[in-house]
N, CA, C and O atoms as a MOPAC input file, in Angstrom:
PM7 MOZYME 1SCF
protein

 N     98.55400 1    99.75100 1    66.30000 1
 C     97.54800 1   100.42400 1    67.65100 1
 C     96.57200 1    99.58300 1    67.87300 1
 O     95.86700 1    98.86300 1    67.16600 1
 N     96.68000 1    99.84700 1    69.17600 1
 C     95.28000 1    98.92800 1    69.83200 1
 C     94.01300 1    99.95900 1    70.00000 1
 O     94.13400 1   101.16100 1    69.76400 1
 N     92.67900 1    99.30700 1    70.47000 1
 C     91.91600 1   100.25600 1    70.60900 1
 C     91.86800 1   101.18600 1    71.92800 1
 O     91.04700 1   102.09800 1    72.03100 1
 N     92.87100 1   100.86200 1    72.98700 1
 C     93.02100 1   101.42700 1    74.17800 1
 C     94.02300 1   102.80300 1    73.67000 1
 O     93.61000 1   103.94000 1    73.90100 1
 N     95.15000 1   102.61900 1    73.07600 1
 C     95.91200 1   103.10900 1    72.46500 1
 C     94.97000 1   104.67200 1    71.78600 1
 O     95.16000 1   105.83700 1    72.13600 1
 N     94.08700 1   104.21700 1    70.87500 1
 C     93.30900 1   105.17800 1    69.91800 1
 C     92.18800 1   105.80000 1    71.00700 1
 O     91.57800 1   106.81100 1    70.65900 1
 N     91.96000 1   105.31200 1    72.09000 1
 C     90.85300 1   105.81000 1    72.86500 1
 C     91.91000 1   106.81600 1    73.71700 1
 O     91.71600 1   108.02400 1    73.58300 1
 N     92.71600 1   106.49600 1    74.35000 1
 C     93.65500 1   107.20900 1    75.01800 1
 C     93.91100 1   108.72400 1    74.17300 1
 O     93.89400 1   109.85800 1    74.65200 1
 N     94.11300 1   108.36400 1    72.97500 1
 C     94.96800 1   109.56300 1    71.88000 1
 C     93.57900 1   110.67200 1    72.04100 1
 O     93.54300 1   111.88400 1    72.25100 1
 N     92.52600 1   109.67800 1    71.84300 1
 C     91.24200 1   110.89100 1    71.72500 1
 C     90.98600 1   111.67400 1    73.09500 1
 O     90.76600 1   112.88500 1    73.10900 1
 N     91.03200 1   110.90500 1    74.21500 1
 C     90.69200 1   111.65000 1    75.49400 1
 C     91.74600 1   112.71000 1    75.91500 1
 O     91.51200 1   113.58600 1    76.74800 1
 N     92.93700 1   112.55200 1    75.26000 1
 C     93.89600 1   113.02200 1    75.73000 1
 C     93.89000 1   114.69700 1    74.53300 1
 O     94.57000 1   115.69700 1    74.76600 1
 N     92.91300 1   114.52000 1    73.30400 1
 C     93.07400 1   115.55300 1    72.73000 1
 C     93.96900 1   115.69700 1    71.05800 1
 O     94.11800 1   116.72900 1    70.40400 1
 N     94.38300 1   114.49000 1    70.76100 1
 C     95.23900 1   113.98500 1    69.88000 1
 C     95.00900 1   113.71400 1    68.75000 1
 O     95.88100 1   113.42700 1    67.93000 1
 N     93.48700 1   113.77300 1    68.46100 1
 C     92.98100 1   112.69900 1    67.26400 1
 C     92.23100 1   114.20100 1    66.44300 1
 O     91.68900 1   115.20300 1    66.90800 1
 N     92.47800 1   113.81900 1    65.26700 1
 C     91.80900 1   115.07600 1    64.21000 1
 C     91.35800 1   114.68400 1    63.11300 1
 O     92.04800 1   114.02900 1    62.33200 1
 N     90.06000 1   115.03800 1    62.86500 1
 C     89.83800 1   114.43300 1    61.27900 1
 C     89.36100 1   115.87500 1    60.60500 1
 O     88.47500 1   116.67500 1    60.90400 1
 N     90.37900 1   115.83000 1    59.53600 1
 C     90.28600 1   117.22700 1    58.87500 1
 C     90.59100 1   118.27900 1    59.44200 1
 O     90.01500 1   119.34500 1    59.22600 1
 N     91.65300 1   118.10600 1    60.34300 1
 C     92.08900 1   119.67800 1    61.35100 1
 C     90.59100 1   119.83000 1    62.14900 1
 O     89.99500 1   120.90600 1    62.09100 1
 N     90.12200 1   118.87000 1    62.77000 1
 C     88.98800 1   119.20900 1    63.88400 1
 C     89.18700 1   118.39900 1    64.83300 1
 O     88.98100 1   117.21900 1    64.55100 1
 N     89.56100 1   118.65900 1    66.00300 1
 C     89.52000 1   117.80400 1    66.69700 1
 C     88.63400 1   117.03300 1    67.18700 1
 O     87.62400 1   117.61000 1    67.59100 1
 N     88.68400 1   115.35100 1    67.34500 1
 C     87.78800 1   114.96800 1    67.68700 1
 C     87.56800 1   114.51100 1    69.24500 1
 O     88.59900 1   113.94100 1    69.60200 1
 N     86.82100 1   114.54100 1    70.06600 1
 C     86.62400 1   114.65400 1    71.28200 1
 C     86.01200 1   113.40500 1    71.95200 1
 O     86.42800 1   112.97300 1    73.02600 1
 N     85.34600 1   113.04200 1    71.49200 1
 C     84.33500 1   111.91200 1    71.62600 1
 C     84.96700 1   110.46800 1    71.25300 1
 O     85.12900 1   110.27200 1    70.04900 1
 N     85.30800 1   109.53300 1    72.05800 1
 C     85.96200 1   108.33800 1    71.62600 1
 C     84.66400 1   107.25600 1    70.61100 1
 O     85.04200 1   106.39300 1    69.81800 1
 N     83.29800 1   107.53900 1    70.85600 1
 C     82.49100 1   106.99600 1    70.27100 1
 C     82.05400 1   107.59900 1    68.97800 1
 O     81.19500 1   106.89500 1    68.44700 1
 N     82.35800 1   108.66400 1    68.29600 1
 C     82.46600 1   109.29000 1    67.13400 1
 C     82.33100 1   108.31800 1    66.18400 1
 O     82.78700 1   107.18600 1    66.34700 1
 N     81.64800 1   108.72000 1    65.05300 1
 C     81.49800 1   107.86100 1    63.71600 1
 C     81.44400 1   108.65500 1    62.57100 1
 O     80.62100 1   109.53500 1    62.31600 1
 N     82.34900 1   108.28700 1    61.92800 1
 C     82.52700 1   109.19900 1    60.77600 1
 C     81.35700 1   108.93800 1    59.59700 1
 O     80.84000 1   107.87300 1    59.25800 1
 N     81.10100 1   110.47800 1    59.03500 1
 C     79.88700 1   110.06700 1    58.00900 1
 C     80.12500 1   110.65400 1    56.96200 1
 O     81.33700 1   110.86500 1    56.96700 1
 N     79.46700 1   111.23500 1    55.62400 1
 C     79.74700 1   111.79000 1    54.41800 1
 C     80.27400 1   113.28800 1    54.53100 1
 O     81.02100 1   113.99900 1    53.85900 1
 N     79.48300 1   113.44100 1    55.77700 1
 C     79.77800 1   115.18000 1    56.13800 1
 C     81.27400 1   115.43000 1    56.52800 1
 O     81.83000 1   116.52800 1    56.56800 1
 N     81.76000 1   114.34700 1    56.77700 1
 C     83.32300 1   114.78000 1    57.15500 1
 C     84.59600 1   114.87000 1    56.36900 1
 O     85.75100 1   115.21900 1    56.61200 1
 N     83.77400 1   114.30900 1    55.07800 1
 C     84.74500 1   114.14900 1    54.16000 1
 C     85.13700 1   115.46300 1    53.54200 1
 O     84.24500 1   116.21800 1    53.15700 1
 N     86.22400 1   115.74700 1    53.43400 1
 C     87.23200 1   116.93500 1    52.53700 1
 C     87.11800 1   116.83900 1    50.84400 1
 O     87.89400 1   116.21200 1    50.12300 1
 N     86.03300 1   117.56900 1    50.44100 1
 C     85.93200 1   117.46000 1    48.99200 1
 C     84.82500 1   116.45700 1    49.15600 1
 O     84.04200 1   116.49000 1    50.10600 1
 N     84.78700 1   115.49000 1    48.11200 1
 C     83.90600 1   114.50800 1    47.58100 1
 C     84.19000 1   113.17600 1    48.16100 1
 O     83.34800 1   112.48900 1    48.73900 1
 N     85.39000 1   112.86300 1    47.97700 1
 C     86.21900 1   111.74500 1    48.32300 1
 C     87.31600 1   111.39100 1    49.18700 1
 O     88.01300 1   110.37800 1    49.13900 1
 N     87.37700 1   112.42700 1    50.03600 1
 C     88.74200 1   112.22800 1    50.91000 1
 C     88.44600 1   112.87400 1    52.41900 1
 O     87.60300 1   113.67900 1    52.81300 1
 N     89.51900 1   112.15700 1    53.08200 1
 C     89.61900 1   112.61400 1    54.53600 1
 C     90.57400 1   112.41100 1    55.11700 1
 O     91.09100 1   111.29800 1    55.01200 1
 N     91.13600 1   113.36000 1    55.90600 1
 C     92.48000 1   113.66000 1    56.64600 1
 C     92.32900 1   112.89400 1    57.90300 1
 O     91.27900 1   112.98600 1    58.54000 1
 N     93.46800 1   112.02000 1    58.37400 1
 C     93.31600 1   111.90900 1    60.00800 1
 C     94.67300 1   112.22700 1    60.15000 1
 O     95.63400 1   112.13800 1    59.38600 1
 N     94.48700 1   112.74800 1    61.68600 1
 C     96.02400 1   113.11200 1    62.00900 1
 C     95.81500 1   112.63700 1    63.55500 1
 O     94.84000 1   112.99300 1    64.21700 1
 N     96.74900 1   111.87200 1    64.00200 1
 C     97.43600 1   111.67900 1    65.40500 1
 C     98.45100 1   112.59100 1    66.04000 1
 O     99.59300 1   112.41300 1    65.61500 1
 N     98.35500 1   113.23200 1    66.66700 1
 C     99.58300 1   114.08600 1    67.45500 1
 C     99.43700 1   115.34400 1    66.42100 1
 O     98.51400 1   115.97500 1    65.90600 1
 N    101.02900 1   115.35300 1    66.40600 1
 C    101.50300 1   117.00600 1    65.26000 1
 C    101.81400 1   116.25100 1    64.20600 1
 O    101.44400 1   116.78000 1    63.15800 1
 N    102.40700 1   115.10900 1    64.05200 1
 C    103.10000 1   114.73300 1    63.08000 1
 C    102.65600 1   113.33700 1    62.13200 1
 O    103.12100 1   113.02300 1    61.03600 1
 N    101.72000 1   112.70000 1    62.84700 1
 C    101.60000 1   111.50300 1    61.88400 1
 C     99.96300 1   111.70200 1    61.00400 1
 O     98.91300 1   111.70100 1    61.64800 1
 N     99.97900 1   111.78900 1    60.18600 1
 C     99.08400 1   112.07600 1    59.04700 1
 C     98.65300 1   110.77200 1    58.26800 1
 O     99.49100 1   109.95600 1    57.88100 1
 N     97.18500 1   110.61200 1    58.04500 1
 C     96.61800 1   109.46800 1    56.93800 1
 C     95.81700 1   109.96500 1    55.67800 1
 O     95.33100 1   111.08100 1    55.86300 1
 N     95.63200 1   109.57600 1    54.80300 1
 C     94.64600 1   110.00700 1    53.60500 1
 C     93.95600 1   109.11200 1    53.29400 1
 O     94.39200 1   108.24700 1    52.53500 1
 N     92.63900 1   109.06300 1    53.80600 1
 C     91.70800 1   108.14900 1    53.31100 1
 C     90.56800 1   108.44400 1    52.30900 1
 O     89.62300 1   109.21100 1    52.49300 1
 N     90.84100 1   107.66000 1    51.16300 1
 C     89.84300 1   108.04900 1    49.82300 1
 C     88.68100 1   107.01200 1    49.97500 1
 O     88.77800 1   105.90000 1    50.49500 1
 N     87.58600 1   107.56800 1    49.43800 1
 C     86.67400 1   106.98500 1    49.47800 1
 C     85.97200 1   106.88100 1    47.81300 1
 O     86.11600 1   107.84500 1    47.06000 1
 N     85.38400 1   105.90600 1    47.45100 1
 C     84.74000 1   106.06900 1    46.36600 1
 C     83.02300 1   106.13300 1    46.15100 1
 O     82.54800 1   106.29800 1    45.02700 1

């Protein structure tokens, strides 16, 4: 996917971090966004999920 496709997804309301909609295309992920201590769930649309783990 490209940056412009990601920007479009965010602007159309289809991007989520831990099931919270992201509405700002300049949003930066912080440690406050982590689910638990080391994981982050990213979602695009209804069916595309990704789990990111951090150390």
